N, C-alpha and C positions, 0 to 999 in steps of 0.2 A: 305474477309477484303478489307476494304477501307483503300488507304495510300494517304496522306494530302503530297499536295507538297507545301512546306512554301513558293516557290518562286511566287505562284499565287493567294496567302491569306493577299493580300496588306500591305505587311510587311513594314518595317522601316527599315534603314540602318542607324546604329552611328560609328563614327569613334571616338574612344578615345585614346588621348595618357598621359601619367601620365609617369612623369619624377621626380627622385628623387637626390636629391644633396648635398654630402656631404663635407665639408670641415676642412681639418685640419691645425694646424700652423707649421706644418713640416712631412716631408715623416713617414709614418706609413704603416703597414702590416698588411694584411685582413685574419682575420677568414674564414670559409663559410658562405656565406649569404642564408637564406630561405626567397624564393622570393613567395606572394602570390597574384600573378598578373595576372593569365590567368581566363577569365569569365569561370562561368560554362555554359555546352550547354544543352537544353532541347527542348523537343516537341516545347519549343514558341521562342527557341533560338540557332541561330547557329553562331559560327566562321568561317569566311570568309576568313580573314589575320589574323596574330599575328605576330611581331618582339619585340624579345626583346634583347636589346645591352646593352653594359656598354663602359664608355671611356677607363679603363685599359683591358689587355687581362684577360679574363676569360676564365673559362670550365663551361658548365653547363650542368645539369642533371638533366633529368625531373623524377617526379616519380606521383604516387597516395596516398593521406594519408588516414587514416581510414574513414573521412567522403565522400570521393570521391571528394575532391579538388586536383585539379592538381598543383602541387609545383613544382619550381625550387630552385635547390641547387647550387647556384655561387661560385666557387673558384677562388681565385686570387691570380696567381704565383708571381705578381710585385707589389713593395710599391708604394703609391701615396700619395700625398697630397688633393686629391680629388677624391672622386667615385661618376658617376653618371648614376645612374640606368633608362632607359628608356624601357617603356612600349609601344607600339602602335598595338591596334588591329582596326580591322571594323568587327561588327558583325551584323547579319540579325535578325530582332526581329518580330515577332510575337504579336497580341497584345493578353490579356488574355482574357479569356470567362467572360462574364456577368453572373455568377452563378444564379441571381436570376432571369434572363429573360430565360435562359436556361433549366432551370429544379425548378418545383416549391417545390418539395422537400427536396431541396438546399439553401432555404430563411433562414436558420438559422442552428446552431448547437445545438444537442441534450447533452443535460445538465441531469444527470451526463455525462462525458465523458465517452465511452466505446470503449475501441480496442480489435476488435476480437482473437482469436486463438494466432498464432504466434506474432499478432503484438504487442499485450498485453507485451511480454517480450523483442521483440527489441525496444519498444518505453522507456524502464524504465531508461536509461541513459537522456532521453530527460522530462522526468518527476521529476527528483531529483534538489530542488533547488540549488543553486551556495552559496546561503545566507541562511542558515538552520534557524540560529537565529531572521528572520525577515519575516518567513512565517505568522506566526499568525496576525501580523501587515499588512502586504500586501493582506492577506485573507480578515481582516477587510475592509480595505478599497475599495478589489472590491465588496465584499456582500453592503458596504454602496450604491454603483454607483444605483443599482436596475437594474442591466442589467442582473441580471441571473433568467433564465425562472423557472416555475415549475417543480419540478423533472419529466423527460420523455418527456417534450417538448424541442420546437425547438425555437431558437432565434436568431439573429447577434449577436453574445455575442462579438466578436471580432472587429466587424466593431466599434460597439458602444463603446468598449472599447477602440480602436484606437482615437476614436472623445473625449474622454472624457480625454486622457492623452495629447491632443494637447491643449483642453479647459484650463488646470490643470498647464500646466508644459510651462513656458516660453520659446522659443529654445535661445539656447546659444552657439557658438562655444569657446568650450575649446582647447586650444594648450596643456595643460598637457597630460603626456599620463595615458594610464588608465580609469575605468568608476567610475561613485558615483555608491554606493549601492541606491536598490530601497527607503529605507524609507529618505535616505538623498535627493533624486530626490525628493521627495514629502515634503519633510520637508522645502528644498530649495525655492520650486517651479520654478527653473530653471534648466536645462540642455541641453546635445549636445544631437545629434541625437545617438551618442550609447548611452549613459546615459537611455533615452527615450524608446531605444531600450529593455535595459535591464530591465528597470521596466517593458515592456508588456511582454517581456519574462517568469519573475518570477511570476508576475502575472497571465499568464496563468496555469505555475506551480503549484499554490496556490492550484487552482479549479480543477486539476486531466488532464491539458492537456500537452499534448508533446509539446514544442515547441524548437526551435533554434535561435541565433543571423547568423544574414546574414551581411556579407559587401561588399560593391559594390559601384557602381557610380548611380549617378541621375541626368539624364540632366536636368541643370537650366540655367538661367541667367549667373551668373557667371561662371560656367562650358564652357558656347558658348565664352566666352572673355578669357578664359586661366586663371581663377581664383577659377575653381573650387576646390573640396576636397573630399576624400572619403565621403563613407557615410552608414550607418546602419537602418537596421531595422529587424524585427521580422517575423519568420513563423510558422505557427502554422499547426501540423498533425491531419486532419479530416479524419477518415475513408473512408468515402465517394465520398474527394475528392483530397486527398494527401495532400502534403505540402503549404499551401496557405500565401503569405506574407499580412503584415500589416505594414504599415509607420504610426507610433505614432508620430513623430516629424510633419508631414503632418495633420494626423489624418484621414487616408485615405488607402484604399485596394491598393497595388502596382500597377505601372502602365506601359506601355511601356515605359517610360525611367528609368526605377529602372533594373541596370546589376548587378546581382549579380555574385561575383568573390568567395566566400567562405561562407560555412557554420560551424559553430561547437556549441555544445551542452554548451561553454564555450566562453565570450568575448576574452579571449585570445588568442584563437586558430587563428585567423584568422590578424593576424599582418600584413601589404602588404610587409614589408622588416624589416629582423631582423637578427642581426649578431653582431661581437664582433673585435676590434682592437685590437694592441699591440702599442702602442704609444712610447715608449724608449724617456718618457719623451716630447712628443707634445701632443697637445689635440686637442677636435676637438672644431671649430670654429662655427660650426650651421649646420640646415639643411633646405633648401627650398625645397619646392614639388609645381609641377605646373600641372595642369591638366585641359586638353582640351576637350571638345566634339564636332564636329560637326554630323549634322543630314543632313546625305546627300540623 
Protein backbone atom coordinates (compact mmCIF):
# COMPACT_ATOMS: atom_id res chain seq x y z
CA UNK A 1 0.00 0.00 0.00
CA UNK A 2 1.31 3.42 -0.96
CA UNK A 3 0.94 6.23 1.57
CA UNK A 4 1.05 9.65 -0.10
CA UNK A 5 2.79 12.45 1.78
CA UNK A 6 0.59 15.49 1.34
CA UNK A 7 3.53 17.83 1.93
CA UNK A 8 5.37 16.40 -1.11
CA UNK A 9 2.61 16.95 -3.70
CA UNK A 10 2.94 20.68 -4.35
CA UNK A 11 0.29 21.65 -1.80
CA UNK A 12 -0.97 25.17 -1.22
CA UNK A 13 -1.33 26.74 2.21
CA UNK A 14 -4.16 29.11 2.98
CA UNK A 15 -4.60 31.23 6.07
CA UNK A 16 -8.21 32.23 6.67
CA UNK A 17 -9.54 34.60 9.31
CA UNK A 18 -13.29 34.91 9.93
CA UNK A 19 -14.52 37.47 12.45
CA UNK A 20 -18.20 37.98 13.33
CA UNK A 21 -19.24 40.92 15.52
CA UNK A 22 -22.65 41.46 17.14
CA UNK A 23 -23.47 44.77 18.82
CA UNK A 24 -26.34 45.59 21.19
CA UNK A 25 -27.88 48.72 22.66
CA UNK A 26 -26.94 47.60 26.17
CA UNK A 27 -25.85 44.65 28.26
CA UNK A 28 -27.41 41.33 27.20
CA UNK A 29 -26.99 37.73 28.32
CA UNK A 30 -26.02 35.09 25.79
CA UNK A 31 -27.42 31.60 25.47
CA UNK A 32 -25.06 28.87 24.16
CA UNK A 33 -23.96 29.49 20.58
CA UNK A 34 -23.38 26.83 17.90
CA UNK A 35 -20.23 27.60 15.90
CA UNK A 36 -19.63 25.83 12.58
CA UNK A 37 -16.22 27.26 11.78
CA UNK A 38 -13.69 24.41 11.72
CA UNK A 39 -12.87 23.23 8.16
CA UNK A 40 -13.42 19.62 7.17
CA UNK A 41 -10.33 17.49 6.61
CA UNK A 42 -9.80 14.79 4.00
CA UNK A 43 -7.17 13.25 1.77
CA UNK A 44 -6.96 16.60 -0.03
CA UNK A 45 -6.89 19.04 2.91
CA UNK A 46 -5.33 19.10 6.36
CA UNK A 47 -5.59 21.73 9.09
CA UNK A 48 -2.18 22.77 10.43
CA UNK A 49 -3.24 25.36 13.00
CA UNK A 50 -6.55 26.71 14.28
CA UNK A 51 -7.51 29.24 16.93
CA UNK A 52 -11.06 30.09 18.01
CA UNK A 53 -11.37 33.13 20.29
CA UNK A 54 -14.08 35.38 21.70
CA UNK A 55 -13.91 38.84 23.29
CA UNK A 56 -16.02 37.66 26.24
CA UNK A 57 -15.12 34.91 28.65
CA UNK A 58 -16.28 31.65 27.10
CA UNK A 59 -16.27 27.92 27.65
CA UNK A 60 -16.04 25.97 24.38
CA UNK A 61 -16.97 22.33 23.94
CA UNK A 62 -16.18 20.50 20.68
CA UNK A 63 -18.24 17.66 19.23
CA UNK A 64 -18.97 15.94 15.91
CA UNK A 65 -22.49 16.12 14.48
CA UNK A 66 -24.37 13.45 12.53
CA UNK A 67 -22.88 14.66 9.22
CA UNK A 68 -19.29 14.46 10.47
CA UNK A 69 -18.92 18.24 10.88
CA UNK A 70 -16.86 19.46 13.85
CA UNK A 71 -19.00 21.83 15.92
CA UNK A 72 -18.07 24.15 18.79
CA UNK A 73 -20.64 24.92 21.50
CA UNK A 74 -19.70 28.22 23.13
CA UNK A 75 -21.09 29.20 26.55
CA UNK A 76 -20.78 32.79 27.78
CA UNK A 77 -21.10 33.22 31.56
CA UNK A 78 -20.79 37.03 31.46
CA UNK A 79 -23.11 39.58 29.79
CA UNK A 80 -21.91 42.20 27.32
CA UNK A 81 -22.98 44.76 24.76
CA UNK A 82 -20.70 43.30 22.08
CA UNK A 83 -19.85 39.74 21.08
CA UNK A 84 -16.90 39.05 18.79
CA UNK A 85 -16.18 35.52 17.55
CA UNK A 86 -12.96 35.05 15.62
CA UNK A 87 -11.76 31.91 13.85
CA UNK A 88 -8.31 31.75 12.29
CA UNK A 89 -6.75 28.69 10.71
CA UNK A 90 -4.04 27.54 8.34
CA UNK A 91 -4.93 24.71 5.99
CA UNK A 92 -2.76 22.69 3.62
CA UNK A 93 -4.57 21.83 0.39
CA UNK A 94 -3.66 19.37 -2.31
CA UNK A 95 -5.17 19.91 -5.79
CA UNK A 96 -8.17 17.75 -6.63
CA UNK A 97 -7.63 15.16 -9.39
CA UNK A 98 -8.63 15.80 -12.96
CA UNK A 99 -10.90 12.79 -13.42
CA UNK A 100 -11.14 13.14 -17.19
CA UNK A 101 -7.36 12.79 -17.50
CA UNK A 102 -6.88 10.11 -14.86
CA UNK A 103 -9.46 7.54 -15.97
CA UNK A 104 -11.39 7.34 -19.20
CA UNK A 105 -14.14 5.40 -17.40
CA UNK A 106 -14.86 8.45 -15.26
CA UNK A 107 -15.57 10.90 -18.06
CA UNK A 108 -19.17 11.11 -16.94
CA UNK A 109 -21.89 9.86 -14.64
CA UNK A 110 -23.98 6.81 -15.40
CA UNK A 111 -27.67 7.55 -15.83
CA UNK A 112 -29.98 6.55 -14.21
CA UNK A 113 -28.07 6.74 -10.93
CA UNK A 114 -27.26 3.40 -9.33
CA UNK A 115 -26.09 3.00 -5.74
CA UNK A 116 -24.97 -0.55 -4.96
CA UNK A 117 -25.65 -2.51 -1.78
CA UNK A 118 -25.54 -0.63 1.48
CA UNK A 119 -24.98 2.74 -0.26
CA UNK A 120 -28.54 2.66 -1.58
CA UNK A 121 -29.93 2.83 1.98
CA UNK A 122 -27.27 5.23 3.26
CA UNK A 123 -27.93 7.69 0.44
CA UNK A 124 -31.70 7.81 1.00
CA UNK A 125 -31.70 11.07 3.01
CA UNK A 126 -29.58 12.81 0.36
CA UNK A 127 -32.00 11.82 -2.41
CA UNK A 128 -35.09 13.27 -0.69
CA UNK A 129 -36.17 16.70 -1.93
CA UNK A 130 -36.29 19.64 0.48
CA UNK A 131 -39.03 21.10 -1.77
CA UNK A 132 -41.18 18.07 -2.69
CA UNK A 133 -43.92 20.19 -4.28
CA UNK A 134 -41.36 21.55 -6.79
CA UNK A 135 -39.83 18.23 -7.87
CA UNK A 136 -41.78 17.88 -11.12
CA UNK A 137 -41.04 21.46 -12.20
CA UNK A 138 -37.32 21.12 -11.46
CA UNK A 139 -37.17 17.71 -13.17
CA UNK A 140 -38.82 19.15 -16.28
CA UNK A 141 -36.28 21.98 -16.32
CA UNK A 142 -33.34 19.53 -16.06
CA UNK A 143 -34.73 17.42 -18.90
CA UNK A 144 -35.15 20.53 -21.04
CA UNK A 145 -31.39 21.17 -20.84
CA UNK A 146 -30.58 18.07 -22.89
CA UNK A 147 -27.78 16.94 -20.53
CA UNK A 148 -29.16 13.48 -19.64
CA UNK A 149 -27.72 10.60 -21.66
CA UNK A 150 -29.61 7.57 -22.94
CA UNK A 151 -30.24 5.03 -20.16
CA UNK A 152 -27.07 3.21 -19.13
CA UNK A 153 -24.74 5.63 -20.91
CA UNK A 154 -22.32 8.06 -19.31
CA UNK A 155 -22.11 11.83 -19.63
CA UNK A 156 -20.66 14.72 -17.59
CA UNK A 157 -24.13 15.54 -16.28
CA UNK A 158 -23.15 17.72 -13.35
CA UNK A 159 -20.37 19.66 -15.02
CA UNK A 160 -22.92 20.60 -17.69
CA UNK A 161 -25.61 21.31 -15.08
CA UNK A 162 -23.31 23.67 -13.17
CA UNK A 163 -22.51 25.50 -16.40
CA UNK A 164 -26.20 25.84 -17.35
CA UNK A 165 -27.07 27.26 -13.91
CA UNK A 166 -24.23 29.74 -14.16
CA UNK A 167 -25.45 30.83 -17.61
CA UNK A 168 -29.11 31.12 -16.64
CA UNK A 169 -28.88 32.57 -13.11
CA UNK A 170 -27.06 35.87 -12.51
CA UNK A 171 -25.16 36.03 -9.25
CA UNK A 172 -26.35 38.49 -6.63
CA UNK A 173 -25.10 38.88 -3.08
CA UNK A 174 -28.18 38.67 -0.84
CA UNK A 175 -27.94 39.76 2.79
CA UNK A 176 -31.32 38.26 3.73
CA UNK A 177 -31.13 35.02 5.73
CA UNK A 178 -32.27 31.73 4.25
CA UNK A 179 -32.38 30.52 0.66
CA UNK A 180 -34.68 30.86 -2.32
CA UNK A 181 -36.61 27.84 -3.49
CA UNK A 182 -35.39 26.27 -6.76
CA UNK A 183 -38.34 27.45 -8.85
CA UNK A 184 -38.06 30.99 -7.46
CA UNK A 185 -34.40 31.11 -8.45
CA UNK A 186 -35.33 29.90 -11.95
CA UNK A 187 -38.14 32.46 -12.20
CA UNK A 188 -36.04 35.41 -10.95
CA UNK A 189 -32.94 34.30 -12.87
CA UNK A 190 -30.87 35.76 -10.03
CA UNK A 191 -29.59 34.30 -6.79
CA UNK A 192 -26.78 34.08 -4.28
CA UNK A 193 -24.32 31.19 -4.08
CA UNK A 194 -26.66 29.62 -1.50
CA UNK A 195 -29.56 29.81 -3.94
CA UNK A 196 -27.71 28.27 -6.88
CA UNK A 197 -26.29 25.54 -4.61
CA UNK A 198 -29.82 24.63 -3.52
CA UNK A 199 -31.03 24.66 -7.13
CA UNK A 200 -28.26 22.28 -8.17
CA UNK A 201 -28.78 20.09 -5.10
CA UNK A 202 -32.50 19.74 -5.85
CA UNK A 203 -31.87 19.24 -9.58
CA UNK A 204 -29.59 16.30 -8.81
CA UNK A 205 -32.10 14.75 -6.42
CA UNK A 206 -35.01 15.00 -8.83
CA UNK A 207 -33.13 12.77 -11.30
CA UNK A 208 -32.14 10.23 -8.63
CA UNK A 209 -28.70 11.29 -7.39
CA UNK A 210 -27.59 11.84 -3.80
CA UNK A 211 -26.54 15.45 -3.27
CA UNK A 212 -25.67 17.66 -0.31
CA UNK A 213 -25.23 21.33 0.54
CA UNK A 214 -21.72 22.56 1.35
CA UNK A 215 -20.78 25.73 3.22
CA UNK A 216 -17.28 27.12 3.41
CA UNK A 217 -14.96 29.67 1.86
CA UNK A 218 -13.73 30.51 -1.64
CA UNK A 219 -10.47 32.33 -2.15
CA UNK A 220 -11.22 35.41 -4.25
CA UNK A 221 -10.06 38.94 -4.91
CA UNK A 222 -12.53 40.12 -2.23
CA UNK A 223 -11.31 37.66 0.40
CA UNK A 224 -7.68 38.61 -0.25
CA UNK A 225 -8.40 42.18 0.88
CA UNK A 226 -10.58 41.27 3.84
CA UNK A 227 -13.98 41.70 2.15
CA UNK A 228 -14.77 38.04 1.62
CA UNK A 229 -17.91 36.18 2.59
CA UNK A 230 -18.87 32.61 3.27
CA UNK A 231 -19.54 30.53 0.17
CA UNK A 232 -21.78 27.60 -0.74
CA UNK A 233 -21.73 24.90 -3.41
CA UNK A 234 -23.05 21.38 -4.06
CA UNK A 235 -21.57 17.91 -3.76
CA UNK A 236 -22.89 14.90 -5.68
CA UNK A 237 -22.25 11.33 -4.54
CA UNK A 238 -20.97 9.20 -7.42
CA UNK A 239 -20.31 5.54 -6.52
CA UNK A 240 -17.06 5.32 -8.48
CA UNK A 241 -15.49 8.47 -6.99
CA UNK A 242 -17.38 9.50 -3.87
CA UNK A 243 -18.55 13.02 -3.06
CA UNK A 244 -17.60 15.38 -5.89
CA UNK A 245 -18.04 19.14 -5.62
CA UNK A 246 -19.51 21.50 -8.23
CA UNK A 247 -19.90 25.26 -7.87
CA UNK A 248 -22.85 26.47 -9.96
CA UNK A 249 -22.20 30.10 -9.03
CA UNK A 250 -19.06 29.95 -11.20
CA UNK A 251 -20.21 27.09 -13.45
CA UNK A 252 -17.30 24.75 -12.71
CA UNK A 253 -16.19 21.85 -10.52
CA UNK A 254 -14.67 23.04 -7.25
CA UNK A 255 -10.98 23.85 -7.16
CA UNK A 256 -8.15 24.25 -4.71
CA UNK A 257 -9.54 27.61 -3.54
CA UNK A 258 -12.74 25.99 -2.19
CA UNK A 259 -12.45 25.26 1.54
CA UNK A 260 -15.36 23.22 2.92
CA UNK A 261 -16.44 23.79 6.52
CA UNK A 262 -19.72 21.88 6.83
CA UNK A 263 -22.08 19.68 4.85
CA UNK A 264 -25.75 18.80 5.31
CA UNK A 265 -28.72 17.32 3.48
CA UNK A 266 -30.47 20.65 4.17
CA UNK A 267 -29.09 24.22 3.81
CA UNK A 268 -30.22 25.12 7.34
CA UNK A 269 -27.74 22.72 8.91
CA UNK A 270 -24.57 24.69 8.19
CA UNK A 271 -25.06 28.18 9.69
CA UNK A 272 -21.57 29.44 10.73
CA UNK A 273 -22.84 31.10 13.94
CA UNK A 274 -26.22 30.60 15.58
CA UNK A 275 -27.48 31.38 19.07
CA UNK A 276 -29.82 33.51 21.15
CA UNK A 277 -29.59 36.33 23.66
CA UNK A 278 -31.77 37.78 26.40
CA UNK A 279 -32.01 41.51 26.05
CA UNK A 280 -33.92 42.82 29.10
CA UNK A 281 -35.07 45.79 27.03
CA UNK A 282 -31.91 46.03 24.94
CA UNK A 283 -31.89 45.24 21.24
CA UNK A 284 -29.36 44.25 18.55
CA UNK A 285 -27.69 47.07 16.63
CA UNK A 286 -26.38 44.90 13.83
CA UNK A 287 -23.81 42.37 12.76
CA UNK A 288 -20.57 42.73 10.78
CA UNK A 289 -18.51 39.96 9.20
CA UNK A 290 -14.90 40.16 8.06
CA UNK A 291 -13.31 37.29 6.13
CA UNK A 292 -9.76 37.42 4.82
CA UNK A 293 -7.65 34.84 3.02
CA UNK A 294 -3.91 34.71 2.47
CA UNK A 295 -2.20 32.24 0.15
CA UNK A 296 1.05 31.47 1.93
